[in-house]
C-alpha positions in Angstrom: 190.1 40.9 30.1 190.4 37.6 28.5 187.5 35.2 29.1 188.0 31.4 29.3 186.9 29.5 26.3 183.5 27.9 26.6 183.3 24.2 26.4 181.2 22.7 23.6 177.9 21.4 25.0 177.2 19.3 21.9 175.8 16.0 23.1 177.5 12.8 22.0 175.5 10.5 19.8 173.7 7.9 21.9 173.0 4.4 20.7 170.1 2.4 22.1 169.1 -1.2 21.6 165.7 -2.8 20.9 164.7 -6.5 20.7 161.8 -7.6 18.4 160.3 -11.1 18.7 160.2 -13.3 15.7 156.9 -12.9 13.8 155.0 -15.8 15.5 151.8 -13.8 14.8 152.3 -14.7 11.1 151.6 -13.1 7.8 149.3 -10.1 8.0 147.7 -9.1 4.7 144.7 -7.3 6.3 145.8 -4.5 8.6 147.4 -1.2 7.8 151.2 -1.6 7.8 151.6 1.3 10.2 149.4 -0.4 12.9 150.4 -4.0 12.8 151.4 -5.8 16.0 155.2 -6.1 16.3 155.0 -10.0 16.1 153.2 -9.9 12.8 154.9 -9.9 9.3 154.2 -7.9 6.2 155.8 -10.8 4.3 156.4 -14.3 5.5 157.5 -16.7 2.7 158.8 -20.2 3.5 159.0 -19.3 7.2 156.4 -21.1 9.3 155.1 -19.4 12.5 155.0 -21.8 15.4 153.8 -21.0 18.9 157.4 -20.5 20.2 159.4 -19.6 17.1 159.4 -19.2 13.3 160.9 -22.1 11.4 162.3 -22.2 7.9 159.9 -24.8 6.3 160.9 -28.4 5.6 161.5 -29.5 2.1 160.3 -32.3 -0.2 161.7 -35.3 -2.0 160.7 -37.2 -5.1 158.6 -40.2 -4.2 157.8 -41.7 -7.6 159.2 -40.3 -10.9 158.8 -41.1 -14.6 155.0 -40.4 -14.9 154.1 -39.2 -18.4 152.4 -35.9 -17.6 151.3 -33.6 -14.8 149.9 -35.6 -11.9 146.5 -34.0 -11.3 144.9 -36.4 -8.8 146.1 -38.6 -6.0 143.7 -41.3 -4.8 144.4 -43.4 -1.6 142.8 -46.8 -1.1 142.4 -47.9 2.5 141.0 -51.2 3.5 141.4 -53.1 6.8 144.5 -54.8 5.5 145.8 -52.8 2.5 146.8 -49.3 1.7 147.5 -48.2 -1.9 148.1 -44.8 -3.5 147.1 -44.2 -7.1 148.1 -41.2 -9.3 146.2 -40.0 -12.3 148.6 -38.7 -15.0 147.8 -38.1 -18.6 145.5 -40.9 -19.8 146.2 -43.4 -17.1 146.2 -44.4 -13.5 149.5 -45.6 -11.8 150.3 -47.3 -8.6 152.6 -45.0 -6.7 152.5 -46.7 -3.3 156.2 -47.6 -3.3 159.0 -45.1 -3.9 161.0 -45.3 -7.1 160.5 -45.1 -10.8 156.9 -45.6 -11.9 155.8 -48.9 -13.3 153.3 -49.7 -16.0 149.8 -48.1 -15.8 147.1 -50.0 -14.0 144.3 -48.3 -15.9 144.5 -46.7 -19.4 142.4 -45.1 -22.1 141.3 -42.2 -19.9 140.4 -38.6 -21.1 141.1 -36.5 -18.0 143.4 -36.8 -15.0 141.2 -34.7 -12.7 139.4 -37.2 -10.5 137.5 -37.0 -7.2 137.4 -40.2 -5.1 136.1 -41.7 -1.9 136.5 -45.0 0.0 133.5 -47.1 1.0 133.4 -50.4 2.9 130.3 -52.6 2.3 129.5 -56.2 3.2 131.0 -57.1 -0.2 134.4 -55.5 0.6 136.3 -52.3 0.5 136.3 -50.1 -2.6 137.8 -46.9 -4.0 135.3 -45.0 -6.2 136.5 -42.3 -8.6 134.7 -39.9 -11.0 135.7 -37.0 -13.2 132.7 -36.0 -15.3 134.2 -37.1 -18.6 135.2 -40.8 -18.3 133.2 -43.7 -17.0 133.2 -43.8 -13.2 135.8 -46.3 -11.9 136.2 -48.5 -8.9 139.1 -50.4 -7.3 138.3 -53.4 -5.2 141.8 -54.0 -3.8 142.8 -56.2 -6.8 141.6 -54.6 -10.1 140.0 -51.5 -11.6 136.6 -51.8 -13.1 133.9 -49.5 -14.6 131.2 -48.6 -12.2 127.9 -50.2 -13.2 125.2 -47.6 -12.6 121.8 -47.1 -14.3 119.5 -44.0 -14.3 122.3 -41.6 -15.2 125.4 -41.8 -17.5 128.4 -42.8 -15.5 130.5 -40.4 -17.6 128.4 -37.4 -16.2 129.3 -38.0 -12.6 131.9 -35.4 -11.4 131.9 -35.6 -7.6 131.4 -38.4 -5.2 130.7 -38.5 -1.4 129.8 -41.1 1.2 126.8 -40.0 3.3 125.0 -42.3 5.8 126.0 -45.6 4.1 125.1 -44.3 0.6 127.3 -43.2 -2.3 126.2 -39.8 -3.6 127.2 -38.2 -6.9 126.7 -34.8 -8.5 126.2 -34.5 -12.2 128.4 -32.3 -14.4 126.8 -28.9 -15.4 123.6 -29.8 -13.6 121.7 -29.1 -10.3 120.9 -32.8 -10.0 122.5 -35.1 -7.4 122.2 -38.9 -7.5 122.4 -41.6 -4.8 122.7 -45.3 -4.7 121.0 -47.8 -2.3 122.7 -48.2 1.1 126.0 -50.2 1.1 126.0 -50.4 -2.7 128.6 -49.4 -5.3 126.4 -50.2 -8.2 122.7 -50.3 -9.3 120.0 -47.9 -10.0 120.8 -44.3 -9.1 118.0 -42.0 -7.9 117.9 -38.3 -8.5 117.5 -35.3 -6.2 116.9 -32.3 -8.3 117.8 -29.0 -6.6 116.9 -26.7 -9.6 113.8 -25.4 -7.7 115.8 -24.8 -4.5 118.9 -23.0 -6.0 117.7 -19.5 -6.4 120.8 -18.3 -8.1 121.0 -21.1 -10.7 124.4 -22.4 -11.8 125.4 -26.0 -11.3 126.5 -28.3 -8.4 130.2 -28.2 -7.5 129.8 -31.1 -5.2 128.3 -32.6 -2.1 129.9 -33.0 1.3 129.1 -34.1 4.9 128.8 -31.7 7.8 128.7 -32.9 11.4 126.8 -30.6 13.7 124.8 -30.5 16.9 121.5 -29.0 15.9 119.7 -29.5 19.2 119.0 -33.2 18.7 122.5 -34.4 19.4 125.3 -34.8 16.9 124.1 -35.5 13.3 125.5 -35.6 9.8 124.0 -33.2 7.3 124.2 -33.3 3.6 125.7 -30.1 2.1 125.4 -29.2 -1.6 127.5 -26.3 -3.0 126.6 -24.6 -6.2 128.8 -22.7 -8.6 127.1 -19.5 -7.5 128.0 -20.0 -3.9 124.7 -21.2 -2.6 124.8 -23.7 0.3 121.9 -26.1 0.4 121.7 -28.3 3.5 119.5 -31.3 4.1 118.9 -33.6 7.1 117.9 -37.3 6.8 118.7 -40.7 5.4 116.4 -41.6 2.6 115.5 -38.9 0.0 112.6 -40.9 -1.3 110.6 -40.4 1.9 109.5 -37.0 3.2 109.5 -38.5 6.7 113.2 -39.1 6.6 114.5 -36.3 4.4 114.0 -32.5 5.0 115.5 -29.2 3.8 117.4 -27.4 6.7 118.1 -24.2 4.8 119.7 -22.4 1.9 122.5 -19.8 2.4 124.7 -17.8 0.1 128.5 -17.6 0.4 131.1 -16.5 -2.1 131.5 -18.6 -5.3 133.6 -21.8 -4.5 137.1 -22.3 -5.9 137.3 -25.5 -8.0 135.8 -28.9 -7.6 138.0 -29.6 -4.5 136.6 -26.5 -2.7 135.5 -28.1 0.6 137.1 -30.4 3.2 136.0 -32.1 6.4 137.8 -30.4 9.3 137.2 -32.1 12.6 133.4 -31.8 13.0 133.2 -28.8 10.7 133.3 -28.3 7.0 135.7 -25.8 5.5 134.7 -24.1 2.3 137.2 -22.4 0.0 135.5 -19.5 -1.8 135.9 -15.9 -2.9 135.1 -15.1 0.8 138.2 -17.0 1.9 138.5 -20.2 3.8 135.4 -20.3 6.0 134.1 -22.9 8.5 130.5 -23.6 7.6 129.3 -23.4 11.2 130.4 -19.8 11.5 129.7 -18.8 7.9 126.0 -19.7 7.9 125.5 -17.8 11.1 127.1 -14.7 9.8 125.5 -14.9 6.3 128.5 -13.0 4.7 128.0 -10.1 7.1 131.0 -10.8 9.3 134.3 -11.4 7.4 136.2 -12.2 10.6 134.5 -15.6 10.5 136.9 -16.8 7.8 140.0 -18.6 9.0 141.8 -16.7 6.3 140.7 -13.3 7.7 144.2 -12.2 8.6 145.4 -12.7 5.0 142.1 -11.7 3.4 143.5 -9.1 1.0 146.1 -11.5 -0.4 143.6 -14.4 -0.6 141.0 -12.2 -2.3 143.5 -11.0 -4.9 144.6 -14.6 -5.6 141.1 -15.8 -5.9 140.2 -13.1 -8.3 143.3 -13.7 -10.5 143.4 -17.5 -10.5 139.8 -18.6 -9.7 139.4 -20.4 -13.1 142.7 -22.3 -12.9 142.9 -25.9 -11.9 144.7 -26.7 -8.7 142.7 -25.1 -5.9 142.9 -27.7 -3.1 143.1 -28.0 0.7 144.6 -30.5 3.1 145.1 -30.8 6.8 148.4 -32.0 8.2 147.6 -32.8 11.8 151.1 -33.8 13.0 152.5 -30.6 11.6 149.6 -28.4 12.9 149.1 -27.1 9.4 146.1 -26.3 7.2 147.4 -25.9 3.6 145.6 -24.1 0.8 147.0 -24.7 -2.7 147.0 -21.6 -4.9 147.4 -22.3 -8.7 149.4 -19.2 -9.6 150.8 -20.9 -12.7 151.7 -24.4 -13.8 154.9 -25.3 -12.0 154.7 -22.1 -9.8 152.0 -22.9 -7.4 152.0 -21.4 -3.9 150.5 -22.6 -0.6 148.9 -20.4 2.0 149.6 -22.3 5.2 147.9 -21.7 8.6 149.1 -22.9 12.0 146.1 -24.7 13.4 147.1 -23.9 17.0 147.7 -20.1 16.7 145.8 -19.4 13.4 148.9 -17.6 12.1 149.6 -17.7 8.4 152.5 -18.0 6.0 153.1 -18.4 2.3 155.1 -21.3 0.9 156.8 -21.3 -2.5 158.9 -24.0 -4.2 156.3 -26.8 -4.0 155.0 -27.2 -7.6 151.8 -29.0 -6.6 148.7 -29.7 -8.7 147.0 -31.8 -5.9 147.6 -32.9 -2.3 146.8 -36.1 -0.4 147.5 -37.6 3.0 148.6 -41.2 2.8 150.0 -43.3 5.7 150.2 -40.1 7.8 152.5 -38.5 5.2 151.8 -35.5 3.0 152.2 -36.0 -0.8 151.6 -33.8 -3.8 151.4 -34.4 -7.5 153.6 -32.4 -9.8 155.2 -32.5 -13.3 155.8 -36.2 -14.0 156.3 -37.0 -10.3 154.7 -37.7 -7.0 156.6 -36.0 -4.2 156.6 -36.4 -0.4 156.5 -33.1 1.4 157.5 -32.0 4.9 160.7 -34.0 4.8 164.4 -32.9 5.0 165.4 -29.3 4.5 165.9 -29.0 0.8 163.6 -29.2 -2.3 164.8 -32.2 -4.2 168.4 -31.0 -3.7 167.6 -27.3 -4.3 168.0 -24.6 -1.7 165.0 -23.4 0.3 165.0 -19.6 0.6 162.9 -17.9 3.3 162.0 -14.2 3.2 160.5 -12.5 6.2 159.7 -8.8 6.7 158.3 -7.9 10.1 155.8 -5.3 11.0 157.0 -1.6 10.9 158.0 -0.5 14.4 158.5 3.0 15.9 160.3 1.5 18.9 158.3 3.7 21.3 159.5 6.9 19.6 156.9 7.6 16.9 158.0 11.2 16.0 161.8 10.7 16.4 164.3 10.1 13.6 166.6 7.1 14.0 169.7 5.8 12.3 169.9 2.0 12.4 173.4 0.6 12.5 173.4 -3.1 13.6 171.1 -6.1 13.6 171.5 -9.4 15.4 169.1 -12.2 14.6 168.9 -14.9 17.3 168.7 -18.2 15.4 168.6 -21.8 16.6 170.1 -24.3 14.0 171.8 -27.6 13.8 174.5 -26.1 11.6 175.8 -22.6 11.0 172.8 -20.8 9.3 173.3 -18.5 6.3 171.1 -15.5 7.1 171.0 -11.9 6.1 169.4 -9.3 8.3 168.3 -5.8 7.4 165.7 -3.1 7.8 163.2 -1.5 5.5 162.6 2.1 6.3 159.4 4.2 6.5 157.2 1.8 4.6 159.5 1.4 1.6 158.4 -2.0 0.4 161.2 -2.5 -2.2 162.3 -6.1 -1.7 166.0 -6.7 -0.7 168.2 -7.7 -3.6 171.0 -9.4 -1.6 171.5 -13.1 -2.1 173.0 -15.8 0.1 174.8 -19.1 -0.4 173.6 -22.2 1.5 177.1 -23.3 2.2 177.3 -23.9 6.0 180.1 -23.4 8.5 181.1 -26.3 10.8 179.6 -26.4 14.4 182.1 -26.3 17.2 181.9 -28.6 20.2 180.4 -27.6 23.5 182.8 -25.5 25.7 185.0 -24.7 22.8 182.6 -22.6 20.8 183.4 -19.1 19.7 181.8 -16.1 21.3 178.1 -15.6 20.7 177.3 -19.2 19.9 176.0 -21.7 22.4 174.5 -25.1 22.3 170.9 -25.8 23.4 169.3 -29.2 24.1 168.0 -31.2 21.2 171.1 -30.8 19.0 170.4 -27.1 18.2 172.9 -24.3 18.5 172.1 -20.7 19.2 173.7 -18.3 16.8 174.0 -14.5 17.6 176.0 -12.6 15.0 175.8 -8.9 14.5 175.3 -7.6 10.9 175.8 -4.0 9.8 172.8 -1.9 8.7 172.3 1.3 6.9 169.0 3.2 7.2 167.6 6.4 8.6 163.9 7.0 9.3 161.1 7.1 11.8 159.9 3.5 11.4 161.8 0.3 10.6 160.7 -3.1 9.5 163.3 -5.8 10.3 163.7 -8.4 7.6 165.5 -11.7 7.5 166.5 -13.8 4.6 167.5 -17.4 5.4 168.8 -20.1 3.1 168.9 -23.8 3.9 170.1 -26.9 2.2 170.0 -29.5 5.0 169.9 -27.1 8.0 167.0 -27.0 10.5 166.7 -23.2 11.2 164.5 -21.6 13.8 164.2 -17.8 14.4 163.7 -16.5 17.9 164.1 -12.7 17.8 166.1 -9.9 16.4 168.2 -7.3 18.3 168.7 -3.8 16.7 171.1 -1.0 17.5 170.0 2.5 16.5 171.1 6.1 17.1 168.4 8.6 18.1 168.1 11.8 16.2 165.8 14.8 16.5 162.3 15.5 15.4 162.5 16.8 11.9 
């Protein structure tokens, strides 16, 4: 007897979707790639993680061009009535306050362009004081530059300058001696404070800074001396010549500092850039190197540590705080003309890496961010190209099992959700099973026209603020258990903000 044919019970392939938020958690160079939170990134280059989205970074423009060599120092002068910005390039100082081609030098005959400076206002006026440990110390009074008239120590030996409780303080090159002037003075007899018997690890002073703390007696400014070996020597008081008004608070040991510009005032704290990372002094001295999570750079500590080890002797380590951009920027001197910046969002403490800003030094002037480069001073955080060149952003998100850790998957489509003020050139893809081979595809920054409201094509809609939401599917190829979505974005004049990425995948078996 004939039997009816059996129907095939083979199940049809089922596609499922998943949505991954943009990596607002920032660059993670600390945790295992298999255990990162989904809103972190294995790589985040030229994308800045904001609290609500991830934005392709702004660009920079040339502010002053025609300088004769690398600009290695920027020195702002700020009085009650005048603001002037000076650049040190080659053997001279230049006034670079106004944009355009540089004029004649305002100070010549110098040996080094690596200067440290500070502003001080006294009953005699407002002054900019600059030192570099090679040339005679210089001062600008708002009208002219002059050699600083100091006795007791050679003015050519002063390499760092700080203003502490109405006194100018200096540190001496290759020495553990600090020097201070009378109160409200920019000249005269300098008096020494020798820390050779305090610094147990030897070395020399990198510099002296001011740290504001509440030590149980109300807010007070403390004098902080950093040595080349990473010792932190802290004093309280006003007049070092009197034991009644000058006392040692303590001595601590951090990692060796990175460069002469290794510390920065940050609100009431003092940030120190060392082999331990970027650490706030208030937390670092309590942990005494025992708790690495004290460092602000903790989440990128592996990358920071590798960079510090490789480039620690190179000039260009620097820090600056851009309040209106909610950014803390650390300059990493990978190579001349190829510097990088590790940038932290000061709201969320999320990190990213910037490339394409060839900066030797940074300075805030008139609430704008400037850097010194090769023959030019540039203004950063403006526009969306780098002096006419494209900005390319690379992002690779954390690896994700999409709730099915042991199940194979075939990824077929990706749809990045992008806000932009013009059609954004983006390329989406996935890296599979911890394959960290970087994508080789490239994009053009040519943009498509934006259509008007109510006549837009499917999958594009306008939001408030002049930004349009773009949702375009892109084909994928990749089979594996875990996938890491990546996004390459290119801009040349486009404000681009990444919200999330949708993925389509087909589920397989457990193999």
